[in-house]
CHARMM-style PDB file with segment names, atoms N, HN, CA, C and O in Angstrom:
ATOM      1  N   UNK     1     104.033 129.791 110.541  1.00  0.00      PROA
ATOM      2  CA  UNK     1     103.254 128.565 110.578  1.00  0.00      PROA
ATOM      3  C   UNK     1     103.870 127.644 111.618  1.00  0.00      PROA
ATOM      4  O   UNK     1     105.089 127.477 111.659  1.00  0.00      PROA
ATOM      5  N   UNK     2     103.051 127.060 112.440  1.00  0.00      PROA
ATOM      6  HN  UNK     2     102.061 127.197 112.406  1.00  0.00      PROA
ATOM      7  CA  UNK     2     103.514 126.146 113.476  1.00  0.00      PROA
ATOM      8  C   UNK     2     103.610 124.724 112.939  1.00  0.00      PROA
ATOM      9  O   UNK     2     102.846 124.327 112.059  1.00  0.00      PROA
ATOM     10  N   UNK     3     104.548 123.970 113.475  1.00  0.00      PROA
ATOM     11  HN  UNK     3     105.168 124.293 114.190  1.00  0.00      PROA
ATOM     12  CA  UNK     3     104.731 122.582 113.047  1.00  0.00      PROA
ATOM     13  C   UNK     3     103.439 121.789 113.205  1.00  0.00      PROA
ATOM     14  O   UNK     3     103.163 120.893 112.407  1.00  0.00      PROA
ATOM     15  N   UNK     4     102.653 122.103 114.215  1.00  0.00      PROA
ATOM     16  HN  UNK     4     102.877 122.830 114.863  1.00  0.00      PROA
ATOM     17  CA  UNK     4     101.405 121.391 114.470  1.00  0.00      PROA
ATOM     18  C   UNK     4     100.389 121.571 113.339  1.00  0.00      PROA
ATOM     19  O   UNK     4      99.448 120.785 113.223  1.00  0.00      PROA
ATOM     20  N   UNK     5     100.571 122.586 112.514  1.00  0.00      PROA
ATOM     21  HN  UNK     5     101.335 123.224 112.608  1.00  0.00      PROA
ATOM     22  CA  UNK     5      99.665 122.839 111.396  1.00  0.00      PROA
ATOM     23  C   UNK     5     100.028 122.014 110.160  1.00  0.00      PROA
ATOM     24  O   UNK     5      99.290 122.020 109.175  1.00  0.00      PROA
ATOM     25  N   UNK     6     101.150 121.310 110.205  1.00  0.00      PROA
ATOM     26  HN  UNK     6     101.750 121.305 111.005  1.00  0.00      PROA
ATOM     27  CA  UNK     6     101.636 120.531 109.069  1.00  0.00      PROA
ATOM     28  C   UNK     6     101.312 119.054 109.247  1.00  0.00      PROA
ATOM     29  O   UNK     6     101.195 118.567 110.371  1.00  0.00      PROA
ATOM     30  N   UNK     7     101.168 118.344 108.128  1.00  0.00      PROA
ATOM     31  HN  UNK     7     101.262 118.740 107.214  1.00  0.00      PROA
ATOM     32  CA  UNK     7     101.001 116.895 108.152  1.00  0.00      PROA
ATOM     33  C   UNK     7     102.372 116.272 107.954  1.00  0.00      PROA
ATOM     34  O   UNK     7     103.005 116.476 106.918  1.00  0.00      PROA
ATOM     35  N   UNK     8     102.833 115.518 108.935  1.00  0.00      PROA
ATOM     36  HN  UNK     8     102.319 115.353 109.777  1.00  0.00      PROA
ATOM     37  CA  UNK     8     104.144 114.873 108.854  1.00  0.00      PROA
ATOM     38  C   UNK     8     104.016 113.625 107.996  1.00  0.00      PROA
ATOM     39  O   UNK     8     103.208 112.748 108.299  1.00  0.00      PROA
ATOM     40  N   UNK     9     104.803 113.534 106.930  1.00  0.00      PROA
ATOM     41  HN  UNK     9     105.460 114.247 106.685  1.00  0.00      PROA
ATOM     42  CA  UNK     9     104.739 112.399 106.012  1.00  0.00      PROA
ATOM     43  C   UNK     9     105.791 111.344 106.300  1.00  0.00      PROA
ATOM     44  O   UNK     9     105.677 110.217 105.818  1.00  0.00      PROA
ATOM     45  N   UNK    10     106.807 111.681 107.070  1.00  0.00      PROA
ATOM     46  HN  UNK    10     106.899 112.596 107.462  1.00  0.00      PROA
ATOM     47  CA  UNK    10     107.911 110.747 107.310  1.00  0.00      PROA
ATOM     48  C   UNK    10     108.260 110.700 108.783  1.00  0.00      PROA
ATOM     49  O   UNK    10     107.987 111.630 109.542  1.00  0.00      PROA
ATOM     50  N   UNK    11     108.869 109.591 109.166  1.00  0.00      PROA
ATOM     51  HN  UNK    11     109.090 108.836 108.550  1.00  0.00      PROA
ATOM     52  CA  UNK    11     109.356 109.442 110.532  1.00  0.00      PROA
ATOM     53  C   UNK    11     108.237 109.343 111.547  1.00  0.00      PROA
ATOM     54  O   UNK    11     107.136 109.848 111.329  1.00  0.00      PROA
ATOM     55  N   UNK    12     108.526 108.697 112.646  1.00  0.00      PROA
ATOM     56  HN  UNK    12     109.420 108.287 112.824  1.00  0.00      PROA
ATOM     57  CA  UNK    12     107.542 108.554 113.710  1.00  0.00      PROA
ATOM     58  C   UNK    12     107.967 109.267 114.977  1.00  0.00      PROA
ATOM     59  O   UNK    12     107.285 109.187 115.998  1.00  0.00      PROA
ATOM     60  N   UNK    13     109.095 109.968 114.915  1.00  0.00      PROA
ATOM     61  HN  UNK    13     109.649 110.033 114.085  1.00  0.00      PROA
ATOM     62  CA  UNK    13     109.578 110.683 116.089  1.00  0.00      PROA
ATOM     63  C   UNK    13     110.287 109.814 117.106  1.00  0.00      PROA
ATOM     64  O   UNK    13     110.673 110.300 118.169  1.00  0.00      PROA
ATOM     65  N   UNK    14     110.467 108.534 116.801  1.00  0.00      PROA
ATOM     66  HN  UNK    14     110.153 108.139 115.937  1.00  0.00      PROA
ATOM     67  CA  UNK    14     111.124 107.628 117.741  1.00  0.00      PROA
ATOM     68  C   UNK    14     112.499 107.183 117.277  1.00  0.00      PROA
ATOM     69  O   UNK    14     113.064 106.240 117.831  1.00  0.00      PROA
ATOM     70  N   UNK    15     113.046 107.850 116.266  1.00  0.00      PROA
ATOM     71  HN  UNK    15     112.587 108.616 115.816  1.00  0.00      PROA
ATOM     72  CA  UNK    15     114.347 107.479 115.714  1.00  0.00      PROA
ATOM     73  C   UNK    15     115.506 107.889 116.602  1.00  0.00      PROA
ATOM     74  O   UNK    15     115.307 108.505 117.649  1.00  0.00      PROA
ATOM     75  N   UNK    16     116.701 107.551 116.190  1.00  0.00      PROA
ATOM     76  HN  UNK    16     116.862 107.050 115.340  1.00  0.00      PROA
ATOM     77  CA  UNK    16     117.883 107.834 116.993  1.00  0.00      PROA
ATOM     78  C   UNK    16     118.238 109.311 117.007  1.00  0.00      PROA
ATOM     79  O   UNK    16     119.053 109.740 117.825  1.00  0.00      PROA
ATOM     80  N   UNK    17     117.639 110.103 116.113  1.00  0.00      PROA
ATOM     81  HN  UNK    17     116.977 109.755 115.448  1.00  0.00      PROA
ATOM     82  CA  UNK    17     117.972 111.526 116.064  1.00  0.00      PROA
ATOM     83  C   UNK    17     117.038 112.361 116.927  1.00  0.00      PROA
ATOM     84  O   UNK    17     117.175 113.584 116.946  1.00  0.00      PROA
ATOM     85  N   UNK    18     116.117 111.770 117.626  1.00  0.00      PROA
ATOM     86  HN  UNK    18     116.006 110.776 117.610  1.00  0.00      PROA
ATOM     87  CA  UNK    18     115.232 112.499 118.520  1.00  0.00      PROA
ATOM     88  C   UNK    18     113.845 112.691 117.946  1.00  0.00      PROA
ATOM     89  O   UNK    18     113.582 112.335 116.798  1.00  0.00      PROA
ATOM     90  N   UNK    19     112.960 113.254 118.747  1.00  0.00      PROA
ATOM     91  HN  UNK    19     113.174 113.544 119.680  1.00  0.00      PROA
ATOM     92  CA  UNK    19     111.558 113.367 118.372  1.00  0.00      PROA
ATOM     93  C   UNK    19     111.308 114.334 117.222  1.00  0.00      PROA
ATOM     94  O   UNK    19     110.509 114.033 116.336  1.00  0.00      PROA
ATOM     95  N   UNK    20     111.968 115.482 117.215  1.00  0.00      PROA
ATOM     96  HN  UNK    20     112.618 115.726 117.935  1.00  0.00      PROA
ATOM     97  CA  UNK    20     111.631 116.516 116.240  1.00  0.00      PROA
ATOM     98  C   UNK    20     112.765 116.923 115.309  1.00  0.00      PROA
ATOM     99  O   UNK    20     112.554 117.769 114.440  1.00  0.00      PROA
ATOM    100  N   UNK    21     113.967 116.350 115.455  1.00  0.00      PROA
ATOM    101  HN  UNK    21     114.138 115.663 116.161  1.00  0.00      PROA
ATOM    102  CA  UNK    21     115.097 116.857 114.691  1.00  0.00      PROA
ATOM    103  C   UNK    21     115.550 115.955 113.551  1.00  0.00      PROA
ATOM    104  O   UNK    21     116.597 116.206 112.953  1.00  0.00      PROA
ATOM    105  N   UNK    22     114.790 114.913 113.235  1.00  0.00      PROA
ATOM    106  HN  UNK    22     113.939 114.710 113.720  1.00  0.00      PROA
ATOM    107  CA  UNK    22     115.155 114.036 112.116  1.00  0.00      PROA
ATOM    108  C   UNK    22     114.864 114.726 110.788  1.00  0.00      PROA
ATOM    109  O   UNK    22     114.017 115.618 110.738  1.00  0.00      PROA
ATOM    110  N   UNK    23     115.548 114.336 109.705  1.00  0.00      PROA
ATOM    111  HN  UNK    23     116.237 113.612 109.745  1.00  0.00      PROA
ATOM    112  CA  UNK    23     115.122 114.825 108.391  1.00  0.00      PROA
ATOM    113  C   UNK    23     113.695 114.346 108.140  1.00  0.00      PROA
ATOM    114  O   UNK    23     113.388 113.172 108.350  1.00  0.00      PROA
ATOM    115  N   UNK    24     112.834 115.237 107.698  1.00  0.00      PROA
ATOM    116  HN  UNK    24     113.083 116.190 107.528  1.00  0.00      PROA
ATOM    117  CA  UNK    24     111.432 114.901 107.473  1.00  0.00      PROA
ATOM    118  C   UNK    24     110.850 115.701 106.323  1.00  0.00      PROA
ATOM    119  O   UNK    24     111.394 116.722 105.901  1.00  0.00      PROA
ATOM    120  N   UNK    25     109.731 115.205 105.835  1.00  0.00      PROA
ATOM    121  HN  UNK    25     109.290 114.376 106.178  1.00  0.00      PROA
ATOM    122  CA  UNK    25     108.945 115.906 104.823  1.00  0.00      PROA
ATOM    123  C   UNK    25     107.561 116.129 105.423  1.00  0.00      PROA
ATOM    124  O   UNK    25     106.958 115.211 105.979  1.00  0.00      PROA
ATOM    125  N   UNK    26     107.070 117.344 105.304  1.00  0.00      PROA
ATOM    126  HN  UNK    26     107.559 118.090 104.851  1.00  0.00      PROA
ATOM    127  CA  UNK    26     105.752 117.723 105.805  1.00  0.00      PROA
ATOM    128  C   UNK    26     104.923 118.252 104.639  1.00  0.00      PROA
ATOM    129  O   UNK    26     105.471 118.698 103.631  1.00  0.00      PROA
ATOM    130  N   UNK    27     103.601 118.201 104.782  1.00  0.00      PROA
ATOM    131  HN  UNK    27     103.156 117.840 105.601  1.00  0.00      PROA
ATOM    132  CA  UNK    27     102.699 118.770 103.778  1.00  0.00      PROA
ATOM    133  C   UNK    27     101.868 119.853 104.449  1.00  0.00      PROA
ATOM    134  O   UNK    27     101.377 119.672 105.563  1.00  0.00      PROA
ATOM    135  N   UNK    28     101.714 120.987 103.758  1.00  0.00      PROA
ATOM    136  HN  UNK    28     102.113 121.134 102.853  1.00  0.00      PROA
ATOM    137  CA  UNK    28     100.916 122.093 104.282  1.00  0.00      PROA
ATOM    138  C   UNK    28      99.459 121.905 103.895  1.00  0.00      PROA
ATOM    139  O   UNK    28      99.137 121.053 103.067  1.00  0.00      PROA
ATOM    140  N   UNK    29      98.587 122.693 104.489  1.00  0.00      PROA
ATOM    141  HN  UNK    29      98.849 123.384 105.162  1.00  0.00      PROA
ATOM    142  CA  UNK    29      97.154 122.631 104.181  1.00  0.00      PROA
ATOM    143  C   UNK    29      96.889 122.967 102.720  1.00  0.00      PROA
ATOM    144  O   UNK    29      95.898 122.510 102.151  1.00  0.00      PROA
ATOM    145  N   UNK    30      97.764 123.762 102.106  1.00  0.00      PROA
ATOM    146  HN  UNK    30      98.569 124.133 102.569  1.00  0.00      PROA
ATOM    147  CA  UNK    30      97.575 124.133 100.697  1.00  0.00      PROA
ATOM    148  C   UNK    30      98.153 123.098  99.737  1.00  0.00      PROA
ATOM    149  O   UNK    30      98.017 123.234  98.521  1.00  0.00      PROA
ATOM    150  N   UNK    31      98.812 122.042 100.290  1.00  0.00      PROA
ATOM    151  HN  UNK    31      98.922 121.931 101.277  1.00  0.00      PROA
ATOM    152  CA  UNK    31      99.374 120.990  99.437  1.00  0.00      PROA
ATOM    153  C   UNK    31     100.850 121.174  99.118  1.00  0.00      PROA
ATOM    154  O   UNK    31     101.432 120.347  98.416  1.00  0.00      PROA
ATOM    155  N   UNK    32     101.468 122.242  99.618  1.00  0.00      PROA
ATOM    156  HN  UNK    32     100.995 122.914 100.187  1.00  0.00      PROA
ATOM    157  CA  UNK    32     102.910 122.454  99.416  1.00  0.00      PROA
ATOM    158  C   UNK    32     103.681 121.554 100.381  1.00  0.00      PROA
ATOM    159  O   UNK    32     103.095 120.964 101.288  1.00  0.00      PROA
ATOM    160  N   UNK    33     104.971 121.454 100.185  1.00  0.00      PROA
ATOM    161  HN  UNK    33     105.447 121.933  99.448  1.00  0.00      PROA
ATOM    162  CA  UNK    33     105.819 120.616 101.028  1.00  0.00      PROA
ATOM    163  C   UNK    33     106.842 121.454 101.774  1.00  0.00      PROA
ATOM    164  O   UNK    33     107.354 122.445 101.253  1.00  0.00      PROA
ATOM    165  N   UNK    34     107.131 121.043 103.002  1.00  0.00      PROA
ATOM    166  HN  UNK    34     106.714 120.238 103.426  1.00  0.00      PROA
ATOM    167  CA  UNK    34     108.184 121.636 103.808  1.00  0.00      PROA
ATOM    168  C   UNK    34     109.166 120.513 104.093  1.00  0.00      PROA
ATOM    169  O   UNK    34     108.773 119.448 104.570  1.00  0.00      PROA
ATOM    170  N   UNK    35     110.440 120.742 103.803  1.00  0.00      PROA
ATOM    171  HN  UNK    35     110.760 121.607 103.415  1.00  0.00      PROA
ATOM    172  CA  UNK    35     111.464 119.720 103.987  1.00  0.00      PROA
ATOM    173  C   UNK    35     112.390 120.147 105.119  1.00  0.00      PROA
ATOM    174  O   UNK    35     112.888 121.273 105.133  1.00  0.00      PROA
ATOM    175  N   UNK    36     112.616 119.246 106.063  1.00  0.00      PROA
ATOM    176  HN  UNK    36     112.211 118.331 106.051  1.00  0.00      PROA
ATOM    177  CA  UNK    36     113.513 119.483 107.192  1.00  0.00      PROA
ATOM    178  C   UNK    36     114.728 118.594 107.017  1.00  0.00      PROA
ATOM    179  O   UNK    36     114.587 117.393 106.789  1.00  0.00      PROA
ATOM    180  N   UNK    37     115.903 119.158 107.119  1.00  0.00      PROA
ATOM    181  HN  UNK    37     116.017 120.134 107.304  1.00  0.00      PROA
ATOM    182  CA  UNK    37     117.115 118.374 106.989  1.00  0.00      PROA
ATOM    183  C   UNK    37     118.330 119.173 107.411  1.00  0.00      PROA
ATOM    184  O   UNK    37     118.213 120.305 107.881  1.00  0.00      PROA
ATOM    185  N   UNK    38     119.492 118.579 107.239  1.00  0.00      PROA
ATOM    186  HN  UNK    38     119.587 117.659 106.857  1.00  0.00      PROA
ATOM    187  CA  UNK    38     120.732 119.256 107.577  1.00  0.00      PROA
ATOM    188  C   UNK    38     121.058 120.328 106.550  1.00  0.00      PROA
ATOM    189  O   UNK    38     120.788 120.158 105.361  1.00  0.00      PROA
ATOM    190  N   UNK    39     121.634 121.421 107.002  1.00  0.00      PROA
ATOM    191  HN  UNK    39     121.854 121.560 107.967  1.00  0.00      PROA
ATOM    192  CA  UNK    39     122.019 122.483 106.074  1.00  0.00      PROA
ATOM    193  C   UNK    39     123.072 121.985 105.099  1.00  0.00      PROA
ATOM    194  O   UNK    39     123.986 121.252 105.477  1.00  0.00      PROA
ATOM    195  N   UNK    40     122.938 122.384 103.855  1.00  0.00      PROA
ATOM    196  HN  UNK    40     122.196 122.979 103.548  1.00  0.00      PROA
ATOM    197  CA  UNK    40     123.874 121.989 102.805  1.00  0.00      PROA
ATOM    198  C   UNK    40     124.666 123.201 102.337  1.00  0.00      PROA
ATOM    199  O   UNK    40     124.163 124.325 102.321  1.00  0.00      PROA
ATOM    200  N   UNK    41     125.889 122.957 101.965  1.00  0.00      PROA
ATOM    201  HN  UNK    41     126.298 122.045 101.978  1.00  0.00      PROA
ATOM    202  CA  UNK    41     126.748 124.007 101.420  1.00  0.00      PROA
ATOM    203  C   UNK    41     127.055 123.735  99.940  1.00  0.00      PROA
ATOM    204  O   UNK    41     128.077 124.191  99.427  1.00  0.00      PROA
ATOM    205  N   UNK    42     126.164 122.987  99.248  1.00  0.00      PROA
ATOM    206  HN  UNK    42     125.334 122.617  99.665  1.00  0.00      PROA
ATOM    207  CA  UNK    42     126.398 122.576  97.860  1.00  0.00      PROA
ATOM    208  C   UNK    42     126.624 123.779  96.945  1.00  0.00      PROA
ATOM    209  O   UNK    42     127.478 123.730  96.060  1.00  0.00      PROA
ATOM    210  N   UNK    43     125.874 124.845  97.149  1.00  0.00      PROA
ATOM    211  HN  UNK    43     125.180 124.885  97.868  1.00  0.00      PROA
ATOM    212  CA  UNK    43     126.070 126.104  96.418  1.00  0.00      PROA
ATOM    213  C   UNK    43     125.361 127.195  97.197  1.00  0.00      PROA
ATOM    214  O   UNK    43     124.617 126.908  98.135  1.00  0.00      PROA
ATOM    215  N   UNK    44     125.585 128.433  96.820  1.00  0.00      PROA
ATOM    216  HN  UNK    44     126.189 128.666  96.058  1.00  0.00      PROA
ATOM    217  CA  UNK    44     124.938 129.553  97.501  1.00  0.00      PROA
ATOM    218  C   UNK    44     123.597 129.826  96.838  1.00  0.00      PROA
ATOM    219  O   UNK    44     123.557 130.216  95.671  1.00  0.00      PROA
ATOM    220  N   UNK    45     122.495 129.628  97.561  1.00  0.00      PROA
ATOM    221  HN  UNK    45     122.527 129.311  98.509  1.00  0.00      PROA
ATOM    222  CA  UNK    45     121.177 129.852  96.973  1.00  0.00      PROA
ATOM    223  C   UNK    45     120.855 131.347  96.905  1.00  0.00      PROA
ATOM    224  O   UNK    45     121.521 132.161  97.546  1.00  0.00      PROA
ATOM    225  N   UNK    46     119.839 131.697  96.130  1.00  0.00      PROA
ATOM    226  HN  UNK    46     119.299 131.036  95.610  1.00  0.00      PROA
ATOM    227  CA  UNK    46     119.427 133.097  96.055  1.00  0.00      PROA
ATOM    228  C   UNK    46     118.984 133.625  97.421  1.00  0.00      PROA
ATOM    229  O   UNK    46     118.620 132.854  98.308  1.00  0.00      PROA
ATOM    230  N   UNK    47     119.018 134.920  97.571  1.00  0.00      PROA
ATOM    231  HN  UNK    47     119.313 135.547  96.850  1.00  0.00      PROA
ATOM    232  CA  UNK    47     118.583 135.579  98.806  1.00  0.00      PROA
ATOM    233  C   UNK    47     117.189 135.100  99.197  1.00  0.00      PROA
ATOM    234  O   UNK    47     116.289 135.038  98.360  1.00  0.00      PROA
ATOM    235  N   UNK    48     117.017 134.764 100.474  1.00  0.00      PROA
ATOM    236  HN  UNK    48     117.749 134.814 101.154  1.00  0.00      PROA
ATOM    237  CA  UNK    48     115.725 134.327 100.977  1.00  0.00      PROA
ATOM    238  C   UNK    48     115.453 132.839 100.829  1.00  0.00      PROA
ATOM    239  O   UNK    48     114.389 132.370 101.233  1.00  0.00      PROA
ATOM    240  N   UNK    49     116.392 132.080 100.255  1.00  0.00      PROA
ATOM    241  HN  UNK    49     117.256 132.461  99.927  1.00  0.00      PROA
ATOM    242  CA  UNK    49     116.238 130.638 100.089  1.00  0.00      PROA
ATOM    243  C   UNK    49     117.330 129.918 100.860  1.00  0.00      PROA
ATOM    244  O   UNK    49     118.341 130.517 101.227  1.00  0.00      PROA
ATOM    245  N   UNK    50     117.123 128.635 101.104  1.00  0.00      PROA
ATOM    246  HN  UNK    50     116.302 128.149 100.805  1.00  0.00      PROA
ATOM    247  CA  UNK    50     118.105 127.827 101.799  1.00  0.00      PROA
ATOM    248  C   UNK    50     118.179 126.444 101.195  1.00  0.00      PROA
ATOM    249  O   UNK    50     117.279 126.037 100.460  1.00  0.00      PROA
ATOM    250  N   UNK    51     119.232 125.721 101.493  1.00  0.00      PROA
ATOM    251  HN  UNK    51     119.963 126.051 102.090  1.00  0.00      PROA
ATOM    252  CA  UNK    51     119.426 124.353 101.003  1.00  0.00      PROA
ATOM    253  C   UNK    51     119.475 123.406 102.185  1.00  0.00      PROA
ATOM    254  O   UNK    51     120.118 123.694 103.195  1.00  0.00      PROA
ATOM    255  N   UNK    52     118.792 122.264 102.059  1.00  0.00      PROA
ATOM    256  HN  UNK    52     118.270 122.029 101.239  1.00  0.00      PROA
ATOM    257  CA  UNK    52     118.878 121.217 103.076  1.00  0.00      PROA
ATOM    258  C   UNK    52     119.163 119.893 102.391  1.00  0.00      PROA
ATOM    259  O   UNK    52     118.830 119.700 101.221  1.00  0.00      PROA
ATOM    260  N   UNK    53     119.775 118.993 103.121  1.00  0.00      PROA
ATOM    261  HN  UNK    53     120.045 119.149 104.071  1.00  0.00      PROA
ATOM    262  CA  UNK    53     120.030 117.642 102.625  1.00  0.00      PROA
ATOM    263  C   UNK    53     119.197 116.671 103.440  1.00  0.00      PROA
ATOM    264  O   UNK    53     119.184 116.732 104.669  1.00  0.00      PROA
ATOM    265  N   UNK    54     118.498 115.769 102.748  1.00  0.00      PROA
ATOM    266  HN  UNK    54     118.509 115.720 101.749  1.00  0.00      PROA
ATOM    267  CA  UNK    54     117.766 114.719 103.433  1.00  0.00      PROA
ATOM    268  C   UNK    54     118.080 113.398 102.729  1.00  0.00      PROA
ATOM    269  O   UNK    54     118.326 113.388 101.523  1.00  0.00      PROA
ATOM    270  N   UNK    55     118.075 112.302 103.455  1.00  0.00      PROA
ATOM    271  HN  UNK    55     117.875 112.310 104.435  1.00  0.00      PROA
ATOM    272  CA  UNK    55     118.377 111.009 102.853  1.00  0.00      PROA
ATOM    273  C   UNK    55     117.311 110.591 101.832  1.00  0.00      PROA
ATOM    274  O   UNK    55     116.140 110.948 101.964  1.00  0.00      PROA
ATOM    275  N   UNK    56     117.726 109.843 100.828  1.00  0.00      PROA
ATOM    276  HN  UNK    56     118.677 109.553 100.721  1.00  0.00      PROA
ATOM    277  CA  UNK    56     116.797 109.321  99.819  1.00  0.00      PROA
ATOM    278  C   UNK    56     115.670 108.538 100.474  1.00  0.00      PROA
ATOM    279  O   UNK    56     114.527 108.593 100.019  1.00  0.00      PROA
ATOM    280  N   UNK    57     115.983 107.812 101.534  1.00  0.00      PROA
ATOM    281  HN  UNK    57     116.911 107.767 101.904  1.00  0.00      PROA
ATOM    282  CA  UNK    57     114.964 107.001 102.203  1.00  0.00      PROA
ATOM    283  C   UNK    57     113.811 107.856 102.737  1.00  0.00      PROA
ATOM    284  O   UNK    57     112.671 107.394 102.786  1.00  0.00      PROA
ATOM    285  N   UNK    58     114.094 109.077 103.131  1.00  0.00      PROA
ATOM    286  HN  UNK    58     115.020 109.453 103.091  1.00  0.00      PROA
ATOM    287  CA  UNK    58     113.050 109.971 103.635  1.00  0.00      PROA
ATOM    288  C   UNK    58     112.104 110.360 102.500  1.00  0.00      PROA
ATOM    289  O   UNK    58     110.886 110.370 102.679  1.00  0.00      PROA
ATOM    290  N   UNK    59     112.666 110.682 101.329  1.00  0.00      PROA
ATOM    291  HN  UNK    59     113.656 110.674 101.184  1.00  0.00      PROA
ATOM    292  CA  UNK    59     111.814 111.006 100.178  1.00  0.00      PROA
ATOM    293  C   UNK    59     110.991 109.806  99.735  1.00  0.00      PROA
ATOM    294  O   UNK    59     109.815 109.942  99.398  1.00  0.00      PROA
ATOM    295  N   UNK    60     111.611 108.630  99.737  1.00  0.00      PROA
ATOM    296  HN  UNK    60     112.566 108.519 100.010  1.00  0.00      PROA
ATOM    297  CA  UNK    60     110.873 107.419  99.354  1.00  0.00      PROA
ATOM    298  C   UNK    60     109.703 107.162 100.306  1.00  0.00      PROA
ATOM    299  O   UNK    60     108.621 106.760  99.877  1.00  0.00      PROA
ATOM    300  N   UNK    61     109.927 107.397 101.596  1.00  0.00      PROA
ATOM    301  HN  UNK    61     110.806 107.724 101.945  1.00  0.00      PROA
ATOM    302  CA  UNK    61     108.861 107.198 102.573  1.00  0.00      PROA
ATOM    303  C   UNK    61     107.719 108.187 102.329  1.00  0.00      PROA
ATOM    304  O   UNK    61     106.548 107.816 102.415  1.00  0.00      PROA
ATOM    305  N   UNK    62     108.055 109.439 102.027  1.00  0.00      PROA
ATOM    306  HN  UNK    62     109.006 109.741 101.958  1.00  0.00      PROA
ATOM    307  CA  UNK    62     107.013 110.452 101.755  1.00  0.00      PROA
ATOM    308  C   UNK    62     106.205 110.069 100.529  1.00  0.00      PROA
ATOM    309  O   UNK    62     104.981 110.201 100.537  1.00  0.00      PROA
ATOM    310  N   UNK    63     106.857 109.601  99.480  1.00  0.00      PROA
ATOM    311  HN  UNK    63     107.851 109.494  99.474  1.00  0.00      PROA
ATOM    312  CA  UNK    63     106.153 109.173  98.261  1.00  0.00      PROA
ATOM    313  C   UNK    63     105.243 107.986  98.576  1.00  0.00      PROA
ATOM    314  O   UNK    63     104.113 107.921  98.092  1.00  0.00      PROA
ATOM    315  N   UNK    64     105.729 107.066  99.373  1.00  0.00      PROA
ATOM    316  HN  UNK    64     106.647 107.119  99.765  1.00  0.00      PROA
ATOM    317  CA  UNK    64     104.921 105.896  99.749  1.00  0.00      PROA
ATOM    318  C   UNK    64     103.673 106.330 100.519  1.00  0.00      PROA
ATOM    319  O   UNK    64     102.575 105.850 100.236  1.00  0.00      PROA
ATOM    320  N   UNK    65     103.828 107.217 101.473  1.00  0.00      PROA
ATOM    321  HN  UNK    65     104.719 107.607 101.703  1.00  0.00      PROA
ATOM    322  CA  UNK    65     102.701 107.690 102.281  1.00  0.00      PROA
ATOM    323  C   UNK    65     101.663 108.379 101.397  1.00  0.00      PROA
ATOM    324  O   UNK    65     100.461 108.230 101.615  1.00  0.00      PROA
ATOM    325  N   UNK    66     102.124 109.127 100.408  1.00  0.00      PROA
ATOM    326  HN  UNK    66     103.101 109.248 100.231  1.00  0.00      PROA
ATOM    327  CA  UNK    66     101.210 109.838  99.498  1.00  0.00      PROA
ATOM    328  C   UNK    66     100.576 108.900  98.462  1.00  0.00      PROA
ATOM    329  O   UNK    66      99.621 109.284  97.786  1.00  0.00      PROA
ATOM    330  N   UNK    67     101.100 107.680  98.333  1.00  0.00      PROA
ATOM    331  HN  UNK    67     101.876 107.369  98.882  1.00  0.00      PROA
ATOM    332  CA  UNK    67     100.547 106.722  97.374  1.00  0.00      PROA
ATOM    333  C   UNK    67     100.925 107.013  95.933  1.00  0.00      PROA
ATOM    334  O   UNK    67     100.197 106.645  95.011  1.00  0.00      PROA
ATOM    335  N   UNK    68     102.059 107.672  95.734  1.00  0.00      PROA
ATOM    336  HN  UNK    68     102.650 107.971  96.483  1.00  0.00      PROA
ATOM    337  CA  UNK    68     102.493 108.008  94.375  1.00  0.00      PROA
ATOM    338  C   UNK    68     103.235 106.856  93.741  1.00  0.00      PROA
ATOM    339  OT1 UNK    68     103.674 106.959  92.596  1.00  0.00      PROA
TER     340      UNK     68
END
């Protein structure tokens, strides 16, 4: 799936971390979420899964955009 197929819920691409590399939350056409963030080493996830860390402010912004 290409990034262009996702709805970006957070960030405007003008932050200090660059246009595409900020922690962000995206929504897919099916209503699922894709989270972009820094890799986390909090624990070892099951095979085929990964862990990312994103700031609380990013989640709050996504909730605000969704009107929850």
